[in-house]
N, C-alpha and C positions, 0 to 999 in steps of 0.2 A: 856968150862966148863958149864954144864947144871945148870939151875936155879932152886933151891930147891923149893918145894910147899910151905913151910911157908914164903919165901919172897915174892913169888906171892900173897899170901893171904894178906900180910901187905901192898904191893902196891896197890892192889885192894881197900883195906879199906882206904888208904890214899887219892886215887883217888875219891872216894866215898864222903868222908868228904869234901874234898876241893869243889866238885861241890855242895854240900849241902850248904856250907858256902856262896859260890858266889851267889846262888839263894836267899838266905835270905838276902844278902847285896842289890841285885836288888830290892827286895821287899820293903826294908827300903828305898831306894831311891824314889820309887814310892809314898809313904805315907809320905814323908819327909815334916815336917811342915814349911821348909824354902821355899819350892817350892809352885806357885800358883795353885789352884785346878782347875779342867775343867771348872766349872761353873764361877769362877773368870775370867778365860781367855776369856769366851764369854760373860762376862757381858758388859752392854752399856758403852761406853766411856763418861766421864764426863770432864767438863773444857777444851773442845777442841776448836779451833778457827773455827772448820767447825761445821755445824748443818744440820740436816734433817728435812726440814720445810714443806714438801708437797709430794703428790704423785697424778699422773693423767694418764690417758690411752688414747693414741692416736694411732688409726689404729691397735688395739689389743697388742700395746706394751707399757708397764709400763714405766713411767718416773719419776724421783725424783728431787725433788727442794733441792739443796744444796747451803746454805748460809756460806760465810767465812767472818769472822770479821778482817778486815785489822786495822782498828782503832776503839777506842771507839764510834766515831760518823761515821763510813764509813763502809759498808759491800758491798760485790759483791756476785752474786748468777748465778746460770745456771741450767737449766733442763737436766738431765743425765739418760740415759738408762743403764743397766747392762752391762759391758764391754767398756763402753764409758769413755774417759777422758778429762778433762778440763785443759788446760795448765794455765789459768789465776788462776784457784783455786788450781792447783796441787792436784787434786782429781780424782781418778779412781774408779768407782762403780765396786765392785767385785761380789756382790750377794746381795739378800734380804731374809728376812724371814716374810712372809705375816701374820703368826700367831702372831708373837711377835711384828709386825709392826717396824722392825729394818732393817737397810742396813748395808753391811760391805763395807768400802772403804779403799782405799790405800792413805795415806796423808803423804808427807814428809818422804818417807820410811817406814811408820808404817801403820800397819793393824787396822783399828778402826771399832768399832761397834756402829752405832749411832741410837738412838731412835727417833721416830717421835715426833717433839716437835710443839705442837699446841698453838697458841696464842689465849688466851680467851679474847674476848671483852666484853662479859656479859654472864650471867648464867641463863638468863631468859627463855630459851627453844624457841622452834620454835613458839609458840604462843605468842600473845602480851598480856602483863598482863593487869588486870583490871585498868581502867583509872577512877579516881574519877571524879564528876561534878565540874566546876569551881566555885570558891566562888563568893558570890554576890557582885555586885559592881565593879568586875574586869572581864568582859566577855572576854578580849583580853588576858588573861594569861591562857595558855594552857599547859599542861603537855606533856613531851616529850615521844615520843614512843621508847621502848626499844626494840632492835633488836638483833639478833645473827648471826655473820657471820662464816659462814662454808666453810671450805676448798673444800669439794665435796658435795654441796648441791644436794639432790635429787629432783625429778620432784614434789613430793608432798610436801616437805618443802618448796620449792620455790613458789608453788601455794599458800599455806598458807600465806607466807610472804607478796605476792602480794595482797591477799584478804585483809589482816590485814591493810597494807599501803591504799589501797583503801577505806576501812571503816574509817579510821582515817581522810583522806582528806574530806570525805563527812561529817563527824562529825564536823570539823572544818569550813567548808563552812556553815553548818546550823547555828552554833553559831554566824558567823559573820552577817548572814542575820537576824537572831533574835535580834542581838545587833542594827543593822541598823533600823529595824522596831520600836524597843522601843524608840529610839532616835528621829525617824519622828513623833512619837504620843506625845511626851512630848511638852506642850505649856507653854508659860511664865506666863501666868495669865488670869483669865476669863475675858470676855468682857462685858460691861454693857449692859443691856437689852434693847431692842429699846422700845420708849413710846407707849402706847396702845392708842385707840381712845377715851376712856374715859380721859386719862390724856390731850390729846389735847383740848377736850371740856372743861375741867376745867380751862385750861390755858386761852382759849378764853373768858370764863365768868368772870375771874379774870380781864382780860384787859378791858371788858366793863364797870364793876363796877367802875374802876379807872376813 
């Protein structure tokens, strides 16, 4: 029995509507508010037992310092390169993002994005801050030099730091020498003046008169 033309038209229309509905549902699933966005999925992980603490280059190969907190007062760490795994940490470095200073690791079956965490010792910068002169009467009281610890010090910053330390050592040595000279010049009291020739003659004359 041949299929009539109206039936074919209805079938074609039905299939077209079904395809449009399926495409709309797929689009809704992509923008569903119940699913995490792409930026959220790539966001750095927080409150994880593993941390990214440093980076270095050895033989043109970048290695990353991974720290794992086992107990509040106990941590273990290792230097790993991309593709390397440490069994004690249960961590495998999967990749890195140099622009964002993050690395991607696999830990306990989960893929985590770890940001570089820098421990700040002080915020004074590479140069030593101005040091006020010591107060009068307390030459041995010296202010402390504030320095900054850098994970990857450059040759210029390291040279400035060494110059600052040398200048501070020389300044303290000069203060100690000045204090020693000041104490050496201090005398308990003035000595009586020696008798003059006239005084001796007066004493002799008084003795004769007696």
